[in-house]
C-alpha positions in Angstrom: -9.9 11.8 10.3 -12.9 9.2 9.4 -10.2 6.9 9.3 -10.3 7.4 12.7 -6.4 7.3 12.8 -4.1 9.8 11.4 -3.0 8.4 8.2 0.8 8.5 6.3 0.9 9.6 2.9 4.2 8.9 0.1 6.7 11.4 0.4 7.6 9.5 -3.3 5.6 8.6 -6.2 7.2 8.4 -9.8 6.8 10.8 -12.6 3.9 11.6 -13.7 1.4 9.9 -10.6 -0.7 12.6 -8.8 -3.7 12.0 -5.7 -6.5 11.1 -7.4 -9.1 10.0 -4.8 -9.4 8.3 -1.7 -11.9 6.8 0.8 -12.3 5.2 3.7 -14.6 1.9 4.0 -14.9 -0.8 6.2 -13.5 -4.8 5.1 -14.8 -7.6 8.3 -15.7 -4.6 10.9 -11.8 -2.8 10.2 -11.6 0.5 8.6 -9.1 0.8 6.1 -8.2 4.3 4.6 -7.7 3.7 0.5 -5.2 6.9 -1.6 -5.2 6.6 -5.4 -2.6 7.9 -7.3 -2.5 7.8 -11.3 0.0 8.8 -13.9 -3.0 8.3 -16.5 -2.5 5.2 -17.6 -1.5 3.2 -14.6 -2.5 3.0 -10.9 -1.7 2.5 -7.9 -3.4 2.2 -4.3 -2.2 2.7 -1.1 -4.5 0.5 2.0 -3.8 1.6 6.0 -5.4 0.5 8.6 -4.8 0.8 12.7 -6.0 -2.6 13.2 -2.8 -4.6 12.7 -5.2 -6.5 9.4 -2.7 -7.8 6.4 -3.0 -8.1 3.1 -5.3 -10.5 1.9 -3.4 -12.7 -0.9 -5.7 -14.8 -1.9 -4.4 -18.5 -3.4 -1.1 -16.4 -4.8 1.7 -17.5 -1.9 3.5 -14.4 -1.1 7.6 -14.0 -1.3 9.4 -12.1 1.9 11.5 -8.9 1.1 12.6 -6.0 3.4 12.9 -2.2 3.0 14.6 -0.2 5.7 14.8 -2.3 7.8 10.9 -3.4 7.8 10.4 -7.7 6.7 7.2 -7.2 4.0 5.3 -9.1 2.2 4.2 -9.1 -2.1 2.5 -10.9 -4.8 2.8 -10.7 -8.3 -0.4 -11.2 -10.5 0.2 -10.5 -14.4 0.8 -6.7 -14.4 -0.2 -6.1 -11.1 1.8 -6.6 -7.8 0.6 -5.8 -3.7 3.2 -5.2 -1.1 2.1 -5.4 2.1 4.0 -4.4 5.5 3.4 -3.0 9.1 4.8 0.3 10.7 4.2 1.6 14.0 1.2 0.5 14.8 -0.3 0.8 10.6 -0.4 -1.8 8.1 0.2 -0.7 5.2 -0.5 -2.5 1.6 0.5 -0.9 -2.0 -1.1 -2.3 -5.4 -0.2 -1.2 -7.8 0.9 -2.1 -12.4 4.3 -1.3 -11.0 7.4 -3.6 -10.7 8.3 -4.5 -7.1 11.4 -2.1 -7.0 9.0 0.8 -7.4 6.5 -0.5 -5.3 9.6 -0.6 -2.8 10.6 2.7 -3.6 7.2 4.5 -3.2 7.1 2.2 0.8 10.2 3.5 1.7 9.0 7.2 1.3 5.7 6.6 3.6 7.1 5.0 6.2 7.3 8.1 8.9 
């Protein structure tokens, strides 16, 4: 409710991952819902907003990928990968110490 839109969580997480927290914050006037998942060693964050605000890749040049009929962009910086896509008026970003294949599996399970 606090986010101002209906959130969508993943139906799949890699073995051992559980939700450890969630919060709502505003970045440049855009309300973002942030879920944090962990397996005790690695973490994954899922960001959602209903303003269509895309992820900020900074100086990194994003690559394009596709899943479930969606165009998505991702970057890898050391062990961290960021995957961003849009679905039904929501913008999503997954960030974590997982490879792109694992993030796509999670992303596929988020798609309503």
